[in-house]
C-alpha positions as CSV (number, residue, x, y, z in Angstrom):
1,M,52.9,-29.2,0.1
2,S,49.7,-30.6,1.3
3,N,46.1,-29.7,0.7
4,S,46.0,-28.3,4.5
5,D,48.5,-25.6,3.6
6,I,46.5,-24.5,1.2
7,D,44.4,-21.8,1.9
8,P,40.7,-22.0,0.3
9,P,39.6,-19.0,-1.4
10,S,37.7,-16.6,0.0
11,L,34.1,-16.4,-0.9
12,Y,33.5,-13.0,0.8
13,A,33.9,-9.3,-1.6
14,A,33.7,-6.5,0.4
15,R,31.3,-3.5,-1.1
16,E,32.5,-1.2,-3.4
17,P,30.7,2.1,-2.5
18,I,28.6,3.2,-5.6
19,F,28.7,7.2,-6.5
20,P,26.3,7.8,-9.1
21,R,26.7,10.8,-11.2
22,R,23.9,13.3,-12.1
23,V,22.1,13.1,-15.3
24,H,19.2,15.3,-17.0
25,G,16.8,13.7,-19.0
26,W,13.2,12.7,-19.3
27,Y,13.3,9.5,-17.0
28,R,15.6,11.4,-14.4
29,N,12.7,14.1,-14.4
30,L,9.9,11.8,-14.1
31,K,11.7,10.1,-11.2
32,W,12.0,13.5,-9.3
33,I,8.3,13.7,-9.9
34,I,7.5,10.6,-8.7
35,M,10.0,11.2,-5.6
36,A,8.3,14.6,-4.8
37,V,4.5,13.4,-4.9
38,T,5.4,10.5,-2.9
39,L,7.4,11.8,-0.4
40,A,4.9,14.5,-0.6
41,I,2.0,12.4,0.3
42,Y,3.8,10.2,3.3
43,Y,5.1,13.2,5.1
44,I,1.7,15.4,4.8
45,T,-1.2,12.8,4.9
46,P,-1.2,12.5,8.6
47,W,-1.6,16.4,8.8
48,I,-4.8,16.5,6.7
49,R,-7.8,17.1,8.7
50,W,-11.3,16.0,7.7
51,D,-14.3,16.9,9.9
52,R,-16.7,13.7,10.5
53,G,-18.7,15.3,13.1
54,P,-18.3,15.1,17.0
55,N,-17.1,12.3,19.0
56,L,-15.0,11.5,15.8
57,P,-11.4,11.7,14.8
58,D,-10.7,14.4,12.4
59,Q,-7.5,13.2,10.8
60,A,-8.3,12.3,7.5
61,V,-6.1,8.9,7.1
62,L,-5.9,7.1,10.5
63,V,-5.1,3.7,11.5
64,D,-7.1,4.0,14.8
65,L,-5.9,0.7,16.7
66,A,-7.7,1.6,20.0
67,G,-11.3,1.7,18.3
68,R,-10.3,-1.1,15.8
69,R,-11.1,1.2,13.0
70,F,-9.4,2.5,10.0
71,F,-10.5,5.8,8.5
72,F,-10.0,7.1,5.0
73,F,-11.3,10.7,4.3
74,W,-15.1,10.0,4.2
75,I,-14.8,5.7,4.5
76,E,-14.9,4.2,7.7
77,I,-13.5,0.7,7.6
78,W,-14.5,-1.6,10.9
79,P,-12.7,-5.0,11.9
80,H,-15.6,-7.1,10.8
81,E,-15.2,-5.2,6.9
82,F,-11.5,-6.1,6.7
83,Y,-12.1,-8.0,3.1
84,F,-11.5,-4.4,2.0
85,V,-8.2,-4.2,3.1
86,A,-7.3,-7.7,2.0
87,G,-9.3,-6.7,-1.5
88,L,-7.1,-3.8,-1.7
89,L,-4.1,-5.7,-1.2
90,V,-4.7,-8.1,-3.6
91,M,-5.2,-5.2,-5.8
92,A,-1.9,-4.3,-5.3
93,G,-0.3,-7.4,-6.0
94,L,-2.0,-7.8,-9.2
95,G,-1.4,-4.2,-10.3
96,L,2.6,-5.3,-9.4
97,F,2.0,-8.3,-11.6
98,L,0.7,-6.3,-14.6
99,F,3.2,-3.3,-14.4
100,T,5.9,-6.0,-14.3
101,S,4.6,-8.0,-17.1
102,A,3.8,-4.6,-19.1
103,L,7.4,-2.8,-18.1
104,G,9.7,-4.8,-16.1
105,R,10.6,-3.5,-12.4
106,V,9.0,-0.1,-13.2
107,W,8.2,-0.2,-9.1
108,C,11.4,-0.9,-8.3
109,G,13.2,2.1,-10.6
110,Y,10.5,4.6,-9.7
111,A,7.9,4.0,-6.7
112,C,9.4,1.8,-4.2
113,P,10.2,3.1,-0.8
114,Q,14.0,2.2,-0.9
115,T,14.3,3.9,-4.2
116,V,12.8,6.7,-3.3
117,W,14.7,7.4,0.0
118,T,17.7,6.5,-1.5
119,D,17.4,9.2,-4.4
120,L,16.8,11.4,-1.4
121,F,19.8,10.3,0.5
122,I,22.1,10.1,-2.6
123,L,20.6,14.0,-3.5
124,T,21.6,15.3,-0.1
125,E,25.0,13.9,-0.7
126,R,25.3,15.3,-4.0
127,W,24.5,18.9,-2.8
128,I,26.9,18.6,0.1
129,E,30.0,16.6,-1.3
130,G,29.8,17.6,-4.7
131,D,29.0,15.4,-8.2
132,R,30.6,11.8,-8.6
133,N,34.2,12.8,-9.1
134,A,33.9,15.0,-6.1
135,R,32.8,12.2,-4.1
136,V,35.1,9.8,-5.4
137,R,38.2,12.1,-4.4
138,L,36.7,12.7,-0.9
139,W,36.0,8.9,-0.7
140,N,39.6,8.2,-1.0
141,A,41.0,11.5,0.4
142,P,42.8,10.7,4.1
143,W,40.7,11.8,7.1
144,D,40.8,15.6,7.7
145,F,38.9,18.6,8.9
146,R,37.3,18.9,5.7
147,K,36.4,15.5,5.1
148,L,35.3,15.0,8.7
149,R,33.1,18.6,8.7
150,L,31.4,16.9,4.9
151,R,30.9,13.9,6.4
152,L,29.1,15.0,9.6
153,A,27.0,17.9,8.0
154,K,25.6,14.9,5.3
155,W,25.3,12.5,8.2
156,S,23.2,15.1,10.1
157,V,20.7,15.9,7.4
158,W,20.5,12.3,6.4
159,L,19.7,11.8,10.6
160,V,16.7,14.7,9.8
161,I,15.3,12.9,7.0
162,A,15.4,9.7,9.1
163,V,13.6,11.4,12.0
164,M,11.1,12.5,10.0
165,T,10.3,9.6,8.3
166,G,10.0,7.3,11.8
167,G,8.0,9.9,13.1
168,A,5.6,10.6,9.9
169,W,4.8,6.8,10.0
170,V,3.5,6.8,13.9
171,F,1.4,9.8,13.1
172,Y,-0.6,7.7,11.2
173,F,-2.0,5.9,14.1
174,T,-3.0,8.4,16.4
175,D,-3.9,12.1,16.2
176,A,-0.8,13.9,15.1
177,P,-1.1,17.5,16.2
178,T,-1.3,15.5,19.7
179,L,1.2,13.2,19.1
180,M,3.6,15.6,17.9
181,R,2.8,17.9,21.5
182,D,3.2,14.7,23.6
183,L,6.4,13.7,21.5
184,L,8.1,17.2,22.4
185,Q,7.2,17.2,25.7
186,G,8.4,14.0,26.7
187,H,4.6,12.5,27.1
188,A,4.2,10.1,24.3
189,P,4.1,6.2,25.1
190,F,6.9,4.4,24.8
191,I,5.8,2.5,22.0
192,A,5.6,6.1,19.9
193,Y,9.3,6.8,20.7
194,S,11.0,2.9,20.1
195,T,9.1,2.7,16.8
196,I,10.3,6.0,15.8
197,L,13.8,5.0,17.0
198,I,13.4,1.8,14.6
199,L,12.2,3.1,11.8
200,T,15.2,6.1,12.2
201,A,18.0,3.8,12.2
202,T,16.4,1.5,9.4
203,T,15.7,4.5,7.0
204,F,19.5,5.8,8.0
205,I,21.1,2.7,7.1
206,F,19.1,1.5,4.1
207,G,19.0,5.1,2.6
208,G,22.7,5.9,3.4
209,F,24.4,3.1,3.5
210,A,23.0,-0.3,2.7
211,R,21.4,1.4,-0.5
212,E,21.7,-1.1,-3.8
213,Q,22.3,-4.1,-1.3
214,I,18.9,-4.2,0.2
215,C,17.6,-4.3,-3.4
216,I,20.3,-7.5,-4.3
217,Y,20.5,-9.5,-1.1
218,A,17.2,-8.4,1.0
219,C,14.2,-8.1,-1.3
220,P,12.9,-11.3,-3.0
221,W,11.3,-9.2,-6.0
222,P,14.0,-9.5,-8.2
223,R,13.8,-13.4,-7.9
224,I,10.5,-13.5,-8.4
225,Q,10.1,-10.7,-11.2
226,A,11.3,-13.5,-13.7
227,A,8.3,-15.1,-13.5
228,M,6.4,-12.1,-14.2
229,M,8.3,-11.3,-17.4
230,D,8.3,-12.7,-21.0
231,E,9.9,-11.8,-24.2
232,D,7.2,-9.0,-24.7
233,T,7.8,-7.4,-21.6
234,L,9.4,-3.9,-22.4
235,T,12.5,-3.6,-20.2
236,V,15.6,-1.2,-20.0
237,A,18.4,-3.2,-22.3
238,Y,21.4,-2.1,-24.6
239,R,21.1,-2.7,-28.4
240,D,24.4,-4.4,-28.9
241,W,23.6,-5.3,-32.4
242,R,23.9,-1.6,-32.9
243,G,26.5,-0.5,-30.4
244,E,29.5,-3.3,-31.1
245,P,32.1,-3.8,-31.5
246,R,32.7,-0.4,-29.3
247,G,35.2,1.8,-30.4
248,K,36.6,5.4,-29.6
249,A,37.0,6.3,-32.8
250,Q,33.8,7.1,-34.6
251,K,35.3,7.9,-38.0
252,D,36.0,4.1,-38.3
253,Q,32.7,2.4,-39.6
254,S,34.1,-0.8,-38.4
255,H,32.9,0.4,-34.9
256,G,29.5,0.3,-33.5
257,D,27.6,3.4,-32.0
258,C,29.1,2.9,-28.3
259,I,31.9,5.0,-28.0
260,D,32.8,3.1,-24.2
261,C,32.4,6.5,-22.4
262,M,30.8,4.6,-19.1
263,A,28.6,7.1,-19.2
264,C,25.8,4.6,-18.4
265,V,27.6,2.6,-15.8
266,N,28.7,6.2,-14.1
267,V,25.0,7.1,-13.6
268,C,23.4,3.9,-12.4
269,P,22.7,3.9,-8.7
270,M,23.0,-0.2,-8.5
271,G,26.6,0.0,-10.2
272,I,26.0,-2.2,-12.7
273,D,27.1,-1.9,-16.8
274,I,23.6,-2.7,-18.8
275,R,25.6,-3.4,-21.8
276,D,26.2,-6.6,-19.9
277,G,22.8,-7.9,-20.5
278,Q,19.9,-8.2,-17.9
279,Q,21.0,-8.7,-14.4
280,L,19.3,-9.3,-11.3
281,A,20.4,-5.9,-9.6
282,C,19.1,-4.0,-12.6
283,I,16.0,-2.1,-11.2
284,T,15.0,-0.6,-14.8
285,C,15.3,3.3,-13.4
286,A,16.0,3.8,-17.1
287,L,18.5,6.7,-15.9
288,C,21.1,4.7,-18.0
289,I,19.0,5.7,-21.1
290,D,19.3,9.4,-20.5
291,A,22.9,9.6,-20.2
292,C,23.5,7.3,-23.2
293,D,20.8,9.5,-25.1
294,D,22.7,12.7,-24.2
295,V,26.0,11.0,-25.4
296,M,24.3,9.9,-28.5
297,D,23.1,13.3,-29.4
298,K,27.0,15.2,-29.3
299,I,28.2,12.4,-31.4
300,G,25.5,13.0,-34.0
301,K,24.0,9.4,-33.8
302,P,20.5,8.2,-32.9
303,R,18.9,7.7,-29.8
304,G,17.8,4.7,-28.3
305,L,20.7,2.7,-28.2
306,I,19.9,1.9,-24.4
307,D,16.0,2.0,-24.3
308,Y,12.9,-0.1,-23.2
309,V,13.0,-3.1,-25.6
310,A,11.3,-6.3,-26.1
311,L,13.4,-9.6,-26.4
312,S,10.8,-10.5,-29.1
313,D,11.9,-7.6,-30.9
314,E,15.6,-8.2,-31.2
315,Q,15.4,-10.5,-34.0
316,A,13.4,-7.9,-36.0
317,E,15.9,-5.1,-35.1
318,R,19.0,-7.1,-36.1
319,A,17.3,-7.5,-39.3
320,G,17.1,-4.0,-40.1
321,A,13.2,-4.0,-39.5
322,A,11.5,-1.4,-36.9
323,P,10.3,-2.7,-33.5
324,K,6.7,-3.2,-32.5
325,P,4.9,-0.3,-31.1
326,A,5.2,-0.5,-27.4
327,Y,1.3,-0.4,-27.3
328,R,1.5,-3.8,-28.6
329,H,3.7,-5.1,-26.0
330,I,1.6,-3.5,-23.5
331,L,-1.6,-4.8,-24.6
332,R,-1.8,-8.4,-25.0
333,P,-3.6,-11.1,-23.4
334,R,-1.3,-11.6,-20.2
335,T,-1.6,-7.9,-19.5
336,L,-5.1,-7.4,-20.3
337,L,-5.9,-10.5,-17.9
338,Y,-4.2,-8.8,-15.1
339,F,-6.0,-5.5,-16.0
340,V,-9.4,-7.0,-15.6
341,L,-8.7,-9.2,-12.8
342,W,-7.5,-5.9,-11.0
343,A,-10.2,-3.6,-12.4
344,G,-12.8,-6.1,-11.4
345,I,-12.2,-6.5,-7.7
346,G,-11.6,-2.7,-7.4
347,V,-15.5,-2.3,-8.7
348,A,-16.6,-5.0,-6.9
349,L,-15.0,-3.6,-3.9
350,G,-16.5,0.0,-4.6
351,V,-20.2,-1.6,-5.4
352,A,-19.8,-3.3,-2.0
353,L,-18.6,0.1,0.1
354,F,-21.2,2.0,-1.5
355,L,-23.9,-0.4,-1.1
356,R,-23.1,-1.3,2.6
357,S,-25.6,-0.4,5.4
358,P,-25.1,2.3,7.5
359,F,-25.7,0.2,10.6
360,D,-24.8,-3.8,11.6
361,L,-27.2,-5.8,13.3
362,N,-27.3,-9.0,15.1
363,I,-30.0,-10.8,17.4
364,T,-29.6,-13.2,19.6
365,P,-32.5,-14.9,21.4
366,V,-32.0,-15.5,25.2
367,R,-31.8,-19.4,25.9
368,N,-32.2,-19.2,29.6
369,P,-35.1,-19.9,29.9
370,L,-36.4,-20.4,26.3
371,Y,-39.9,-18.5,27.5
372,V,-41.7,-17.4,30.3
373,T,-45.4,-17.9,30.6
374,M,-47.0,-14.6,32.1
375,S,-49.6,-14.6,34.6
376,D,-52.4,-14.7,31.8
377,G,-50.9,-17.0,29.8
378,A,-49.0,-15.5,27.4
379,I,-45.3,-16.6,26.4
380,R,-42.7,-14.3,26.1
381,N,-39.4,-14.7,24.9
382,T,-36.4,-12.5,25.6
383,Y,-33.8,-11.2,22.7
384,E,-30.2,-9.4,22.8
385,L,-30.0,-7.0,20.5
386,R,-26.5,-5.5,19.1
387,L,-26.6,-2.6,16.7
388,R,-23.5,-1.1,15.3
389,N,-24.1,2.6,14.3
390,K,-21.6,3.5,11.6
391,Q,-22.5,6.9,10.6
392,G,-21.3,10.2,12.3
393,A,-24.5,11.2,14.0
394,A,-26.6,9.7,16.5
395,Q,-29.6,8.1,15.2
396,Q,-33.2,6.6,15.9
397,F,-33.6,3.0,15.1
398,A,-37.4,1.7,14.9
399,V,-37.6,-1.9,16.4
400,S,-40.9,-3.9,15.1
401,V,-41.4,-7.8,14.2
402,E,-43.0,-9.6,11.5
403,G,-44.0,-13.0,10.7
404,A,-41.1,-15.0,8.4
405,D,-43.7,-14.7,5.5
406,G,-43.5,-10.8,5.9
407,Q,-47.3,-10.4,7.6
408,P,-47.9,-8.5,10.6
409,L,-48.3,-10.3,14.0
410,P,-51.1,-8.7,15.7
411,D,-50.8,-11.3,18.3
412,A,-47.4,-10.3,19.4
413,Q,-46.1,-7.4,21.6
414,L,-42.6,-6.1,21.4
415,V,-41.2,-4.2,24.3
416,L,-37.8,-2.5,24.5
417,E,-36.0,-2.6,27.9
418,G,-35.8,0.7,29.5
419,V,-37.3,2.4,26.5
420,E,-40.5,4.0,25.9
421,G,-42.3,2.9,22.5
422,D,-40.2,1.3,19.5
423,L,-37.7,4.1,19.3
424,M,-34.2,2.8,20.2
425,P,-31.5,5.9,20.1
426,V,-28.0,4.8,19.3
427,P,-25.2,7.3,19.5
428,A,-22.7,7.8,16.5
429,D,-20.0,5.5,15.7
430,T,-20.9,3.1,18.5
431,T,-22.1,-0.6,19.1
432,H,-25.2,-0.3,21.2
433,T,-26.6,-3.7,22.9
434,Q,-30.5,-3.5,23.4
435,R,-32.7,-6.2,25.3
436,F,-36.3,-6.6,24.1
437,Y,-39.0,-8.9,24.8
438,L,-41.7,-10.3,22.6
439,T,-45.0,-11.4,24.6
440,A,-47.4,-13.4,22.5
441,A,-50.9,-13.1,23.2
442,P,-52.7,-16.7,24.8
443,G,-54.1,-18.8,22.6
444,S,-52.2,-17.1,19.9
445,A,-50.4,-19.0,17.2
446,L,-46.7,-18.1,18.3
447,A,-47.7,-18.6,22.0
448,K,-48.9,-22.2,20.8
449,G,-46.3,-23.2,18.3
450,V,-43.0,-25.0,19.7
451,R,-40.6,-23.1,17.3
452,S,-41.9,-20.4,15.2
453,D,-39.7,-18.5,12.5
454,I,-39.8,-14.5,12.8
455,R,-38.2,-11.6,11.1
456,V,-37.2,-8.6,13.1
457,L,-36.8,-5.3,11.2
458,I,-34.8,-2.4,12.0
459,R,-35.3,1.0,10.4
460,D,-33.2,4.0,10.5
461,T,-36.0,7.0,10.8
462,D,-33.5,9.6,9.2
463,A,-32.1,7.7,6.1
464,G,-35.2,5.3,5.8
465,V,-32.5,2.4,5.4
466,E,-34.1,-0.9,6.8
467,S,-32.5,-4.2,7.7
468,T,-34.2,-7.4,9.0
469,V,-32.8,-10.6,11.1
470,S,-34.5,-14.2,10.8
471,T,-34.8,-15.3,14.3
472,V,-37.2,-17.8,15.8
473,F,-39.9,-17.4,18.7
474,N,-40.4,-20.3,21.3
475,G,-43.6,-21.4,22.1
476,K,-45.5,-23.8,25.1
477,S,-45.6,-26.9,23.6
478,N,-49.0,-28.4,24.1
């Protein structure tokens, strides 16, 4: 037989569907709480109102792309302040490093959107089709009216959840009540409908059908986490030195505590056996801990056969010693360094946020021409002033000028174009452009100097906040 007659082995394996069994316990309750809180935040936040005054949006959290601003309750971030967003992203990354180095993939197991929505879809599936055994029987049963009815009911609820998910996302980018009305009346922009459609489809497929495959094949984090973990990281593990060899007859002392009941496997949303050791697919959701502890209670064995365990404790536990307290694994140089960096960036952002000026200022000399000689010999320079009023109310700004040394310039006269006096009105939350003229008296130092450094002062007459900008006055050379 030639080699060409031998079929090469297939490298493709069809997905085996996973039907997690419901489990009760501390970690399952924690996951329920986190799921409820995160979903409530996601769905409800766009509908929270926040009064910022007239002419400003009253949505508490809004990414205003048209106005190029981000509103978060009382905080308003402008485009040039993107460093706040960058800082938050850096904090998110450091936070992920911190939690992973201390407790493994707790983000994946408890707060990742894929985990949260998959939990919600499995909850719906269990509510309609029953627990694990009932779902397995239904999967293997031939198609009939009952199976079709249950499938359509489940898919309908999934679709409602998916539409709510996609809809909630677009509400963050415009006024939620207005967009909801336009969506129902068919008047919303095409981008809103297309975004909802795409997010609905991805939520429906990822949460309903792909599930664990997203974590295993699409997400890069399982492959990165190894660099974040070390021998002191607490992660979900099986104490094989206590559980092996497995056996059903517990009266036989030659067997370990594991009775091979498969409870840990049946509750795993990833379909793995934690007793096989650390695996890329494990998201450390700890549901296997709840399942195993329940079995240990029933057979009269101590809990913790499956638990949060650090590799550095293995040798001590094998020798019969007690493991180190959890806080000693968490509070160590690596995690403390991550925390200091994380907290330092947070403090710096907070200080920068609360010390920032309520207005931004930019002054540009008009250089064509550099100066104008008046009929009496005075020298006049023209400037463009751009002031962004970041406050929720219209403000009056006083404009004055002084020398580079901070001393007054009695021989210089400042005139605001189109404005009487030195008070410049600026509407709320807008950028105002104002031209002004600075005239130096004949024979003064400014008029005779080729190039003189000066400072323009802008003062918010209501808040009393001042800002200065250095610029130059071009005089007539001798």
